[in-house]
N, C-alpha and C positions, 0 to 999 in steps of 0.2 A: 553272628556279628551284627546283624541288623537290629538286635535288641538294644545296642548302645545308642546313646543320643547322637554322638558325633557321626556314627555310621548312617543314622537316619537322615542327618543333614546332608551327607554326601549323596545318598540315594535321591533326595529331593532335588538337589542341584543337577544330578544326572538326568532325572525325569524332565526337568525344565528344558535342558539342552536338547533332549530327544524330541520333545514336543515342538520346540522352535524349528528344528530341522524339518520336522513333519509339515509344519505350516508353510515353510519356504518351498518344499517339494510339491505341496498341493497347489500353491499359487502359480508355480511354473507351468502347470498343465492348463492349456487353453480349453475352456468348455466349448462344446460344439453346438449347444442350443441354450435358450433362455432357462429351460428347466434345469439343465446341468449347472448353469451359473448359479441358480438359487441353491441347489444342493451343495455345491462347493462352498458358497458363502456361509451357509448354516454349519457345515462341517468345520470350517475354519473358526467360526465363532465359538463352537463348542470346545474346540481345542484350546482357544485362547482363554476360555473360562476355566478349563482344567489347569492351565498355567497360573492363572490368578489365584486359584484355590491353593495350589502348591506354594506359591509365594507367600500367601497369608500364613501358612504353617511355618515357613522359614522365618518370617518376621517375628512370629510369636516365640519361636525357639531362640532367636538371637536376643530378644528382649530379656529372656531368662529371669522371669519374675520370681520363680521358685528357687533359683540358684543351682539347678541341677547341672546345667552346662558348665558352670564355673567349677563345681565340685568334681566333675568328670575330668576336666582338663588338669585340675590340681592332682587328681589321683594318677594320671598318666605321668606327671612329673615326680612322683614318689612322695608327695606331701601327704602326711596323715595327721591324725590328731596328736600323736606322740612326737612328731617331728618329721624330718626328711630322711627317708630310708629307701633308696632306689631299688636295691636288690629285693627287699621284702615286698615292695609294691609290684615288682616284675613277676616274682614267683606266685604271688597271690592272684595276679591277673592271669597268668598262665594256667593256674589251677581252675580259675573260674571259666576260662575258655574251654578247657578239656571237659569240665563237668557239663557245660552247655552242649557240646557236640556229642557227648555220651547220651544225654537225654534226647537230643534231637539229631539223629544221624542224617548226614546230607543225602538228598535225593538226586535223581538224574538232573544234569544241567539243562536248563530250558533257555532257548534263545529268545530273549525278550523282544528282539527286533521284529519277529513275526507278528507279535501282538500289535505293535505300533504300525506295521505295514497294513494290518487289517483295518486300521482306522481310516486309511486313505480310501478304502472301498465302502465305507459306511455311508448309508443314505438316510439322513434324518427325515423324519416325517414332517411335512409342511402342510398344514391344513388351510384350504381355501374353500369358500362357498362357490356354488355353481355360477353365481352372478359375477364373481371376481375373476373367473377365467384364468386360474393358475397365476394370479398376481398381475394380470394385464389391466384389469378394470377395478374400479371402486364399487363397493356395495353399500350405498348410503340410504337404502329404503327405510330403515328404522328411523334415522334422523329426519328423513323427508316427511314421514308420517307425523313425527313430533312437531315439525315446523308448520305444516299446513293446519294442524289442529290446535294451534296455540294463538295467543293474543298478539304476539310479536311477529308471527308469520303471515303468509299470504297463500291464498288458494291458487297455486301455480302447478304446471306440469313438472314431472320429474326432470325432464331435460332442461327446463328453465331454472329449476332449483340448483342444478349443477353449476349454473353461472353465478348464483347469488350466495351460496353457502360459504364461499371463501372470502366474502366481503361483509363481515358483521358490522362494519362501520356504517353501512347503509340503513341499518335498523335504527329507528328513533331511540334516543337515549332514554326517554321516559318509559319505554316499554321493556327496558333491560333490567329494571330494578324489581325482579321477581324471582322466586325460587325456581319457577318453571324454566325461565331462560338460563339460569345458572346450571340447572341439570342438563339442559340441552347442550350447552357449550362444553360441559365436562364430558358428556357422552361422545360428542364429536371429537374432542381432543383425544380421548382414550382410544377411539377407533383408528384415528389417523396415526397415532403412535404405534398401535398394534400392527396396522397394515405396513407401516414403514419398517418395523422390525422384521416382518416376514419377507418383505420384498428386497430390503437393503440391510441384510444382517450385519454387515461390517460397518454400518454407519454409527458413529458415536453420538447417539441421541442425547444422552445425559449432558455431555459437554456442550452440545449445540443449544439445548434448552437453557442451560445455565447462562450461556452468553446472551440469550434472549432476555432473561431476567435482569441481567446487569444493564443492558442497553435500555430496557423498559424503565428501570428505576430512574435513570437520568432523564429520559424523555418525559416521564410522568411528572417528575418534580418541576420541569420547565414548562409543562403544559403543552407539549408538542405531540402527544399521542393522538393519532387521527381518530376523530369521533369523541375525544375526551379533552379537547383543548382547554376549555374554560372550567373544567371540573376543579373544585376546591378553591377557586378564585371568587372572591366576593364581588358581587355586582350591585349596582344601585337599584335596579329593577329586576323583577323575576322574568327570565326569558320565557317566551310563549311555549317553547318545546317542553318545559317542565310542568306546565299548567294543564296539560291534556286538552284544554280548550284555548284557542287563540283569542285572547281578549281584544286584539286589535280590530276585530270585525264588529265589536259592540260599543255603542256610545252611552248606553244607560243600563242600569241593573235590570230594568223591566225586560229589556231585550234578551238578557241572559236566561230568563225563566223559560224561554222557548226551547232550550237544549234538553230540558227534562231533569228530574230529580236525581236519576242515577249518575248521569255524567257530572252533574254538579258535585255530588258526593265524592266521586272518584277524583275530581280535580282538587277539592278541598283536602281530601285525605293525602294526596300526593304532596301538598304543601305543608302538611302538619296542622291544618286549621280544623276547627270544629266542623263536624259534618251533620249535626242535628239541626232542628228547627224547621220552619215551613219552607216552601219553595222560594218565596220572596226573600226570606232571611238568608238562605244559602246563597242566592244570587247576589245580594248586597254584600255579603261577607267576601265572596270571591272577587267582586268588582273592585273592592278596596285595593287589591294587589296590582291593579293596572297602573296606577299612578304613584303608589307608595311602596317602598321596599319592605320586606318582611320584618327587618329590624326595627322599623318605626311604627309598626302596628301595635295596638294595645294588646296586652297579654290575655285579655279576656276572650280574644278571638282564637287563641291557640288551644288545641286539645291538651288535656292533662296526660303526662306520661304514665304508663302502667308500671307494675312492679319490675318487669323485665326490661324496662327502658324503651318500650314500644309506644307509639302514639296511636290515637284513635284513627278509625277509618282504614285506609289502605296504606298508610305510612308504615313500612316494615323496617326491620333491622337491617335488611339488605341494602337500604339506602344510605347507610353510614359510609364514611369515606373509605374505611378499610375494605368493606364489601365491594364498593365500586372499583377500588384498585384491583381487587382479586378478579373481578369480571373483566376489566381491561387487560390484565396480564394473560388470562385465558384466551382472550381474543388475539393477543399478540402471538401467542404460541401457535394457535390454529392457523393464522396467516403465514407464519414461517413454514409450517409443515405443508401448507397448500402450495407454497412456492417450490418446495422440494419435490412435490408430487404433481407438478404442472403438466408433465407429459402424460401421466396416468389419468389425470382429470380430462385432458383433451381426448385421449383414446376412449374414455368412458362416454363422453358426449357423442363422439362419432358412432360408437357401438349402439347407443340408445337410438339415435336417429336412424341407423340402418335397420334395427330391429322393428321400428315402427312401420317400416315398409315391407316387412316379411310376414309370411303366414307361419302358423305353428309348425307345419310340415317342413318348411324351409329352415326354420330355426333348429329343428331336430336333426335335419340332414347336415347342417353346418356343424352342429355339436359332434355328431358322429365322425364327420370328416376330420375335425381337430383331434379327436381321440385316436383315429387311425394314423394320422401324421405323427402323433407323439409316440405311438407304438413302433412305427417304422424307424423313427430316430433312435429309439432305445435299442431296437434290433441291430441297426447299423453300428451303433456304438459297441454292442457286445461282439459283433463279428470282427470289427477292427479291420486292419489291413490284410489283404489276401496274400497267402504265401505263393510266390511265383518264382520258383528256382530256375525254370526253363526260360524265363523272360519272354513269355507268350504275349501276343498283342492283347490289348484291352478292348472289350466290347463297349456298346453304348451305355451299359449299366456299370462300367468301370470294373468288370470282372474278367479274368483271363479266359480267352476262347481259342480254339484251334486256328492255325494260320489259314487253312483252306476256307473256314467259315468267315474269317476276317476278309479274305479276298472276295468271297462270294457276295458279301454285303457291301463291298466297295468302301470299307471303313478307312482305307488309306486316303480317300479323297476328302477334302475339307471345303465346305462352302460357308462363306461369310455373308450375313444378311445385315445391311445397314439399317433397314427398317426396324429390325429387332435389336437395335442398339449394338450393332457389330458383333452379334453372337455367332459363334462358329458351330456348324453342324457336321458331324462325321457320317459320311455315307450318303448315297443318293436317296435312299429310302427315307432317312430322317429328314433330309432337306425338303423332299416333296411333301412330307407329312406336316411340316411346320407351318405351311401356308394356312392351315385350318386351325392352328393352335391359338390360344388366347393371346400370347405375347405378340404374334404377328398381327392379329386382328386389332389389338390395342394400338400398335404402331400405325396401322392404316387409318384408324379412327382419329388419331392425333393429327394426321395429315389432311383429314377431311375428305378421304377417298374411300368409296365403298370397296370392300374386300370381295371382289367377284373373280370369276375364272379368267377374265381378261388380264389380271395382274399376276397370274401364276408365273413363276420363273423370274419375276421382277424383284430384285433385292436392293436396287439403288433408289434413293429418295428422289434424285433428279429425274431418273427415267420414269418413275411412277407418276410424278407431277406432269411430265411432258405427255405421257400416254393419256392421262386423265383429261388434259387440255384438248388433245385431238379428239377424244371420244365426245367431249362436250360440243366441240365444233361440228362434228359429224351428225350429232343428234339434234342440232339446232333446228332443222326443218320439221322435226317431230315435236317440238315444244308446244305447249299449250299457249294459245294466243287469246288473251281475254277480250280484245277488241272484237274478235270475230266469233268466239265460242261462248262467251259469257252472255247469258240470257236475262232480259228484263221484261216485265209484264206491266201493261198500263191498266187504267181503271176499268176498261171494257174487257179485259182478259186477253188482249192481243199480245203476242210474244215477239220481241225483236232482239237482235244482238245489241251489244253495248254501243257500237258505233252508230247504228241506225237510230236507236233510242235517244242518244245524245243529240243527234242532228234534228230529229223531229221535235224534241222538247225545246231546243234552242230556237226553233222557228215558231213555237207556240201552237203546233198542230195537235199536241197531246197534253 
């Protein structure tokens, strides 16, 4: 029966409902770790893509461009080419069904729900580089190398680059009209989109970027895009940021010759003027733009356009308004994605600063520790809840243990430590051991108190401060006294303490 068009439609609707229930069931499960959250998100996204593909098939069927669906519905109603004959249509259809099942005998009934349940256990492959740390950090080293080796970039450290890459408006506009900058921004945008798709699979990036484009069109038309405010608006004089050379510092054309022929050529090319001639002629031609707008200059100063519409020198087609608008749009998308990835960027900065203070051995040890923690989390997930039909007491590892062992370790006793943020420890042994653990040491460090044996068994913040105050008072007689113990030497090599030296110097004896 699945060979008929109407039955295929029914099967598609049934598959959509099954997949929708599968998505709801999957989202009702709370992931135990960030890795599980990523796997769940990608699994749900793949299921949603399957639903969308099935919907596309249904839409194509309902459009019925070839008229097959309409013919099949008409045949069910008994309408044929000779007229309406319900009985003939019924028996013809019955004969067709019998013939179909004779050729294709039915096999064993298969429960389709088992296949759909298996989708809940699927684990999509999510690829991250070692620098990305399973999606916790960004890996912008390729863009960083591109940035520091370009004309628009600066020679900065990678940690400093993480502060500037999300602010393209800080780059001078005159340096953006190049194919190199456009390639850099496109590569940066592509990486950020790819990273966000891997770390936030349920984020609707297409809808978000479409909204960015709509908002950008309005702001760009009004001249409100940051860094492109005056673009496209005619001005009486040429702004200095477009001329490569700030003409405000020069009073005569002779002074301009000091910048050199290459810079003059670059500045003239950026304005579309002729770049040939002697050094003096170039300087005079550029100096004309200081007090006169380009529209009022004689046409003989402008370069002739080439066949492809380009001008001489460095004036390229990317300086056209359409290309400038495309660059500004790419910047707007990059800034929007950076806002979404603000937490990941901050984690990346902290990770880079931490790595700069670590040796190679320490970094390898940390990496192995992260891998071991991930394995432990996956093992705990596979083990799940322990079967405890006898309702045995739980040990410190949350596993059932015999009652005699429970009493032996004193796990019925609970100790609360205020210094450890009111954490509760089960058993005397765990309580005594926790005084040397990092959490208690960190709490003592926050209080400004050394974690010595004197403070064992102290769990109250008030008691710890009072004891530390008494210890400081008791040790006051043993404190270092600079007036007596600090030594000074005069010009003859005689050594005095601070008080004696000050008195003798005040009297003028030394």
